[in-house]
C-alpha positions as a Markdown table, in Angstrom:
| # | Residue | x | y | z |
|---|---|---|---|---|
| 1 | Met | 6.8 | 5.8 | -4.4 |
| 2 | Ala | 8.1 | 2.3 | -5.1 |
| 3 | Ser | 6.1 | 1.6 | -8.2 |
| 4 | Gly | 7.0 | 1.8 | -11.8 |
| 5 | Gly | 10.3 | 1.2 | -13.5 |
| 6 | Ser | 11.3 | -0.4 | -16.7 |
| 7 | Thr | 11.1 | -4.0 | -15.6 |
| 8 | Leu | 7.4 | -5.0 | -15.4 |
| 9 | Asp | 5.7 | -8.3 | -16.2 |
| 10 | Ser | 2.5 | -8.8 | -18.2 |
| 11 | Ser | -0.8 | -9.0 | -16.5 |
| 12 | Gly | -1.7 | -12.4 | -18.1 |
| 13 | Ser | -1.4 | -14.4 | -14.9 |
| 14 | Met | -3.7 | -12.0 | -13.1 |
| 15 | Lys | -6.3 | -12.4 | -15.8 |
| 16 | Ala | -6.0 | -16.2 | -15.8 |
| 17 | Phe | -6.7 | -16.2 | -12.0 |
| 18 | Gly | -9.6 | -13.9 | -12.5 |
| 19 | Ala | -11.1 | -16.1 | -15.2 |
| 20 | Ala | -10.7 | -19.2 | -13.0 |
| 21 | Leu | -12.3 | -17.4 | -10.1 |
| 22 | Lys | -15.3 | -16.4 | -12.2 |
| 23 | Val | -15.8 | -20.0 | -13.5 |
| 24 | Phe | -15.9 | -21.4 | -10.0 |
| 25 | Arg | -18.1 | -18.6 | -8.7 |
| 26 | Glu | -20.6 | -19.2 | -11.5 |
| 27 | Arg | -20.4 | -22.9 | -10.9 |
| 28 | Ala | -21.4 | -22.2 | -7.3 |
| 29 | Leu | -24.3 | -20.0 | -8.5 |
| 30 | Leu | -23.0 | -17.0 | -6.7 |
| 31 | Thr | -23.1 | -13.3 | -7.7 |
| 32 | Gln | -20.0 | -11.2 | -7.1 |
| 33 | Glu | -21.8 | -9.5 | -4.3 |
| 34 | Gln | -22.6 | -12.9 | -2.6 |
| 35 | Leu | -19.0 | -14.1 | -3.0 |
| 36 | Ala | -17.7 | -10.9 | -1.6 |
| 37 | Glu | -19.8 | -11.4 | 1.5 |
| 38 | Arg | -18.6 | -14.9 | 2.0 |
| 39 | Leu | -15.0 | -13.9 | 1.6 |
| 40 | Asn | -15.4 | -10.8 | 3.8 |
| 41 | Tyr | -14.1 | -8.6 | 1.0 |
| 42 | Ser | -15.8 | -5.7 | -0.8 |
| 43 | His | -17.7 | -6.2 | -4.1 |
| 44 | Ala | -15.2 | -3.9 | -5.8 |
| 45 | Ser | -12.3 | -6.1 | -4.7 |
| 46 | Val | -13.8 | -9.3 | -6.0 |
| 47 | Ala | -14.8 | -7.5 | -9.3 |
| 48 | Ser | -11.2 | -6.2 | -9.7 |
| 49 | Val | -9.7 | -9.6 | -9.1 |
| 50 | Glu | -12.1 | -11.2 | -11.6 |
| 51 | Gln | -11.2 | -8.6 | -14.2 |
| 52 | Gly | -7.5 | -9.2 | -13.7 |
| 53 | Arg | -6.9 | -5.7 | -12.4 |
| 54 | Arg | -6.0 | -6.6 | -8.9 |
| 55 | Met | -3.6 | -9.2 | -7.6 |
| 56 | Pro | -5.2 | -11.6 | -5.1 |
| 57 | Ser | -3.6 | -11.7 | -1.7 |
| 58 | Ala | -2.8 | -15.0 | -0.1 |
| 59 | Thr | -5.8 | -14.6 | 2.3 |
| 60 | Phe | -8.1 | -13.9 | -0.7 |
| 61 | Val | -6.9 | -17.1 | -2.4 |
| 62 | Glu | -7.4 | -19.3 | 0.6 |
| 63 | Arg | -10.9 | -17.9 | 1.4 |
| 64 | Ala | -11.9 | -18.3 | -2.2 |
| 65 | Glu | -10.5 | -21.8 | -2.4 |
| 66 | Asp | -12.6 | -22.8 | 0.7 |
| 67 | Ala | -15.8 | -20.9 | -0.2 |
| 68 | Leu | -15.9 | -22.2 | -3.8 |
| 69 | Glu | -14.5 | -25.7 | -3.2 |
| 70 | Ser | -12.3 | -25.4 | -6.3 |
| 71 | Phe | -10.3 | -28.6 | -5.8 |
| 72 | Gly | -7.1 | -26.7 | -5.3 |
| 73 | Val | -7.3 | -25.1 | -8.7 |
| 74 | Leu | -7.4 | -21.5 | -7.5 |
| 75 | Arg | -4.5 | -22.2 | -5.2 |
| 76 | Ala | -2.5 | -23.7 | -8.0 |
| 77 | Val | -3.2 | -20.9 | -10.5 |
| 78 | Ala | -2.4 | -18.3 | -7.8 |
| 79 | Arg | 1.2 | -19.7 | -7.6 |
| 80 | His | 1.8 | -18.4 | -11.1 |
| 81 | Val | 0.4 | -14.9 | -10.4 |
| 82 | Gly | 3.3 | -12.5 | -10.3 |
| 83 | Arg | 2.8 | -11.1 | -6.8 |
| 84 | Gln | 5.3 | -8.4 | -7.4 |
| 85 | Arg | 4.0 | -7.3 | -10.8 |
| 86 | Gly | 3.9 | -3.6 | -11.2 |
| 87 | Leu | 6.5 | -3.0 | -8.4 |
| 88 | Ala | 9.8 | -1.4 | -9.2 |
| 89 | Val | 12.6 | -4.0 | -9.3 |
| 90 | Trp | 14.5 | -2.3 | -6.5 |
| 91 | Phe | 11.4 | -2.4 | -4.2 |
| 92 | Arg | 10.5 | -6.1 | -4.6 |
| 93 | Glu | 12.7 | -7.5 | -1.8 |
| 94 | Trp | 11.2 | -4.9 | 0.6 |
| 95 | Ala | 7.7 | -5.7 | -0.5 |
| 96 | Gln | 8.3 | -9.4 | 0.3 |
| 97 | Leu | 9.5 | -8.5 | 3.8 |
| 98 | Glu | 6.4 | -6.3 | 4.3 |
| 99 | Glu | 4.1 | -9.3 | 3.9 |
| 100 | Ala | 5.5 | -11.1 | 6.9 |
| 101 | Ala | 6.3 | -8.0 | 9.1 |
| 102 | Val | 4.8 | -7.5 | 12.5 |
| 103 | Ser | 5.5 | -3.7 | 12.6 |
| 104 | Leu | 6.0 | -1.1 | 9.8 |
| 105 | Cys | 7.1 | 2.5 | 10.1 |
| 106 | Thr | 7.2 | 4.9 | 7.2 |
| 107 | Tyr | 8.3 | 8.5 | 6.9 |
| 108 | Glu | 7.5 | 10.2 | 3.6 |
| 109 | Cys | 8.2 | 13.7 | 2.4 |
| 110 | Arg | 7.3 | 13.3 | -1.3 |
| 111 | Val | 3.9 | 11.7 | -1.6 |
| 112 | Val | 1.3 | 10.1 | 0.6 |
| 113 | Pro | 2.6 | 6.6 | 1.4 |
| 114 | Gly | 1.4 | 3.9 | -1.1 |
| 115 | Leu | -0.4 | 2.0 | 1.6 |
| 116 | Leu | -2.6 | 5.0 | 2.3 |
| 117 | Gln | -3.3 | 6.2 | -1.3 |
| 118 | Thr | -6.6 | 6.2 | -3.2 |
| 119 | Glu | -6.7 | 4.8 | -6.7 |
| 120 | Ala | -7.2 | 8.3 | -8.1 |
| 121 | Tyr | -4.3 | 9.7 | -6.2 |
| 122 | Thr | -2.1 | 6.8 | -7.2 |
| 123 | Arg | -3.0 | 7.4 | -10.9 |
| 124 | Ala | -2.2 | 11.2 | -10.6 |
| 125 | Val | 1.2 | 10.5 | -9.0 |
| 126 | Met | 2.2 | 8.0 | -11.6 |
| 127 | Leu | 1.1 | 10.1 | -14.5 |
| 128 | Asn | 3.0 | 13.1 | -13.2 |
| 129 | Val | 6.4 | 11.4 | -13.2 |
| 130 | Pro | 8.2 | 11.0 | -16.6 |
| 131 | Pro | 8.5 | 8.9 | -18.6 |
| 132 | Pro | 4.7 | 8.4 | -19.1 |
| 133 | Pro | 3.6 | 4.8 | -18.6 |
| 134 | Thr | 1.5 | 2.9 | -21.1 |
| 135 | Glu | -2.1 | 2.2 | -20.0 |
| 136 | Glu | -1.1 | -1.5 | -19.3 |
| 137 | Gln | 1.9 | -0.4 | -17.2 |
| 138 | Leu | -0.3 | 2.1 | -15.3 |
| 139 | Gln | -2.9 | -0.6 | -14.6 |
| 140 | Glu | -0.3 | -3.0 | -13.4 |
| 141 | Arg | 1.3 | -0.4 | -11.1 |
| 142 | Ile | -2.1 | 0.6 | -9.6 |
| 143 | Ala | -3.1 | -3.1 | -9.1 |
| 144 | Ala | 0.2 | -3.7 | -7.3 |
| 145 | Arg | -0.3 | -0.8 | -5.0 |
| 146 | Leu | -3.9 | -1.7 | -4.2 |
| 147 | Ala | -2.8 | -5.3 | -3.5 |
| 148 | Arg | -0.2 | -4.1 | -1.0 |
| 149 | Gln | -2.9 | -2.2 | 0.9 |
| 150 | Glu | -4.4 | -5.5 | 2.1 |
| 151 | Leu | -1.6 | -5.4 | 4.7 |
| 152 | Leu | -3.6 | -2.8 | 6.6 |
| 153 | Thr | -6.4 | -5.4 | 7.3 |
| 154 | Arg | -4.2 | -8.5 | 7.5 |
| 155 | Arg | -4.8 | -11.0 | 10.3 |
| 156 | Pro | -2.9 | -11.1 | 12.6 |
| 157 | Pro | -2.8 | -7.3 | 12.4 |
| 158 | Val | 0.4 | -5.4 | 11.6 |
| 159 | Ala | 1.3 | -2.3 | 13.7 |
| 160 | Phe | 1.6 | 0.7 | 11.4 |
| 161 | Ser | 3.2 | 4.1 | 12.0 |
| 162 | Phe | 3.2 | 6.7 | 9.3 |
| 163 | Ile | 4.8 | 10.2 | 9.5 |
| 164 | Val | 4.0 | 12.4 | 6.5 |
| 165 | Glu | 4.9 | 16.0 | 5.7 |
| 166 | Glu | 1.9 | 18.3 | 5.8 |
| 167 | Ser | 3.2 | 19.9 | 2.6 |
| 168 | Val | 2.4 | 16.7 | 0.8 |
| 169 | Leu | -1.3 | 17.3 | 1.2 |
| 170 | Leu | -1.0 | 21.0 | 0.6 |
| 171 | Arg | 0.3 | 20.2 | -2.9 |
| 172 | His | -3.2 | 18.9 | -3.9 |
| 173 | Thr | -1.8 | 16.3 | -6.3 |
| 174 | Gly | -4.4 | 15.5 | -8.9 |
| 175 | Gly | -6.6 | 18.5 | -8.1 |
| 176 | Glu | -9.3 | 19.4 | -5.7 |
| 177 | Glu | -11.6 | 16.4 | -6.3 |
| 178 | Val | -8.7 | 13.9 | -5.9 |
| 179 | Thr | -7.6 | 15.7 | -2.7 |
| 180 | Arg | -11.0 | 15.7 | -1.2 |
| 181 | Glu | -11.3 | 11.9 | -1.7 |
| 182 | Leu | -7.8 | 11.4 | -0.4 |
| 183 | Leu | -8.6 | 13.3 | 2.8 |
| 184 | Asp | -11.7 | 11.3 | 3.5 |
| 185 | His | -9.8 | 8.1 | 2.8 |
| 186 | Leu | -7.1 | 9.0 | 5.3 |
| 187 | Leu | -9.6 | 9.8 | 8.0 |
| 188 | Leu | -11.1 | 6.3 | 7.5 |
| 189 | Arg | -7.8 | 4.5 | 7.2 |
| 190 | Thr | -6.6 | 5.9 | 10.5 |
| 191 | Lys | -9.6 | 4.7 | 12.6 |
| 192 | Pro | -8.4 | 1.2 | 13.2 |
| 193 | Trp | -6.3 | 0.8 | 16.4 |
| 194 | Asn | -3.3 | -0.6 | 14.5 |
| 195 | Val | -2.8 | 2.4 | 12.1 |
| 196 | Glu | -1.2 | 5.5 | 13.5 |
| 197 | Leu | -0.8 | 8.6 | 11.2 |
| 198 | Gln | 1.1 | 11.7 | 12.2 |
| 199 | Phe | 1.8 | 14.8 | 10.1 |
| 200 | Met | 5.0 | 16.8 | 10.4 |
| 201 | Pro | 3.9 | 20.5 | 10.5 |
| 202 | Gln | 5.0 | 22.6 | 7.6 |
| 203 | Arg | 6.6 | 25.0 | 10.1 |
| 204 | Gln | 8.9 | 22.8 | 12.3 |
| 205 | Pro | 12.3 | 24.3 | 13.1 |
| 206 | His | 13.5 | 21.0 | 14.6 |
| 207 | His | 13.3 | 18.1 | 12.2 |
| 208 | Ala | 15.2 | 14.8 | 12.4 |
| 209 | Gly | 14.2 | 13.6 | 9.0 |
| 210 | Thr | 16.0 | 16.0 | 6.7 |
| 211 | Asp | 18.0 | 13.2 | 5.1 |
| 212 | Gly | 14.9 | 12.0 | 3.3 |
| 213 | Pro | 12.2 | 9.3 | 3.3 |
| 214 | Met | 12.8 | 6.1 | 5.3 |
| 215 | Arg | 11.0 | 2.9 | 6.2 |
| 216 | Leu | 11.5 | 0.5 | 9.1 |
| 217 | Leu | 10.0 | -3.0 | 9.7 |
| 218 | Glu | 10.1 | -5.6 | 12.4 |
| 219 | Thr | 10.2 | -9.2 | 11.3 |
| 220 | Pro | 8.4 | -12.1 | 13.1 |
| 221 | Glu | 11.9 | -12.9 | 14.6 |
| 222 | Arg | 12.0 | -9.4 | 16.1 |
| 223 | Gln | 14.7 | -8.2 | 13.8 |
| 224 | Trp | 14.5 | -4.6 | 12.6 |
| 225 | Leu | 15.4 | -3.7 | 9.0 |
| 226 | Gly | 15.5 | -0.4 | 7.2 |
| 227 | Tyr | 14.9 | 0.8 | 3.6 |
| 228 | Ser | 15.7 | 4.1 | 1.9 |
| 229 | Glu | 14.8 | 5.1 | -1.7 |
| 230 | Gly | 16.0 | 7.6 | -4.2 |
| 231 | Gln | 15.6 | 8.2 | -7.9 |
| 232 | Lys | 15.3 | 4.8 | -9.6 |
| 233 | Thr | 17.2 | 3.2 | -6.6 |
| 234 | Gly | 16.4 | 1.5 | -3.3 |
| 235 | Gln | 18.5 | 0.2 | -0.5 |
| 236 | Leu | 17.7 | -2.5 | 2.1 |
| 237 | Val | 19.5 | -1.6 | 5.3 |
| 238 | Ser | 20.4 | -4.6 | 7.6 |
| 239 | Asp | 23.5 | -3.4 | 9.4 |
| 240 | Arg | 22.5 | -3.1 | 13.1 |
| 241 | Glu | 24.2 | 0.2 | 13.7 |
| 242 | Ala | 22.7 | 1.8 | 10.6 |
| 243 | Val | 19.2 | 0.5 | 11.5 |
| 244 | Ser | 19.7 | 1.8 | 15.0 |
| 245 | Val | 20.4 | 5.3 | 13.6 |
| 246 | Met | 17.2 | 5.1 | 11.5 |
| 247 | Gln | 15.2 | 4.1 | 14.6 |
| 248 | Met | 16.6 | 7.0 | 16.6 |
| 249 | Arg | 15.7 | 9.4 | 13.8 |
| 250 | Tyr | 12.2 | 8.0 | 13.5 |
| 251 | Ala | 11.6 | 8.1 | 17.2 |
| 252 | Lys | 12.7 | 11.7 | 17.3 |
| 253 | Met | 10.3 | 12.6 | 14.4 |
| 254 | Arg | 7.4 | 11.0 | 16.2 |
| 255 | Ser | 8.0 | 13.5 | 19.0 |
| 256 | Gln | 8.3 | 16.4 | 16.6 |
| 257 | Ala | 5.2 | 15.6 | 14.5 |
| 258 | Leu | 1.6 | 16.3 | 15.4 |
| 259 | Ser | 0.0 | 13.7 | 17.6 |
| 260 | Pro | -2.4 | 11.2 | 15.9 |
| 261 | Ala | -5.3 | 13.2 | 17.4 |
| 262 | Gly | -3.8 | 16.5 | 16.2 |
| 263 | Ser | -3.2 | 15.0 | 12.8 |
| 264 | Ala | -6.8 | 13.9 | 12.5 |
| 265 | Glu | -7.9 | 17.4 | 13.4 |
| 266 | Leu | -5.6 | 18.7 | 10.7 |
| 267 | Leu | -7.2 | 16.4 | 8.1 |
| 268 | Gln | -10.6 | 17.6 | 9.1 |
| 269 | Arg | -9.7 | 21.2 | 8.8 |
| 270 | Met | -8.2 | 20.6 | 5.4 |
| 271 | Arg | -11.3 | 18.7 | 4.3 |
| 272 | Gly | -13.5 | 21.5 | 5.5 |
| 273 | Ala | -11.5 | 24.1 | 3.6 |
| 274 | Leu | -12.1 | 22.3 | 0.3 |
């Protein structure tokens, strides 16, 4: 899941950036909706950043700096925003690598991957796992996860491959309403050409991923790295032989899982059954 943990920062710097953004927006006589249109972001994203609930991505900061002519102030304030706030300590190095990756592969058997979650699903997952977070911690973790999702629309685009166990959806984490929203969200998230989602059937006698979740990424220098995660721990894998084994397993799972088209049909059937 890669969020949570005992080492979390305060949200003060996010609120400071949001306050500065609001000042420059009002100076430019723009509404949130108008600024969102100029930045090519949703109104909800701009509102969340202004309220200090969402970390601004580097792209957001640069577009806002240009659109609002803030004399470098927004860029300067953004340097003090904890870009990894709300992320588990053991996941932060991987999160940094994600931001520059050209390819990302994720196999998950516990939950829907964070990059594909809705806010309601994220909240349900985080509230289900003891110890219960404070409201401030919960908001920080949700904000961190939503900020990471901007990778899906980054330019230049990243090539994404996700393999998720069908059983993850059958669990209905958060209840029926949360699950309906999640299924609709997944159908939309997988429409772009650079996002491929496959489901591993619940009945699959041949499964190369029984050792657990894994992630792989390709750096701009064409180096492949791996990552595995357990209870309160995470491990970056850089040894070439070990990464090669992970790649072989992932490639095998891609052949064992439903095709992207078959996975979309599965989502539609599940959605129709709710």
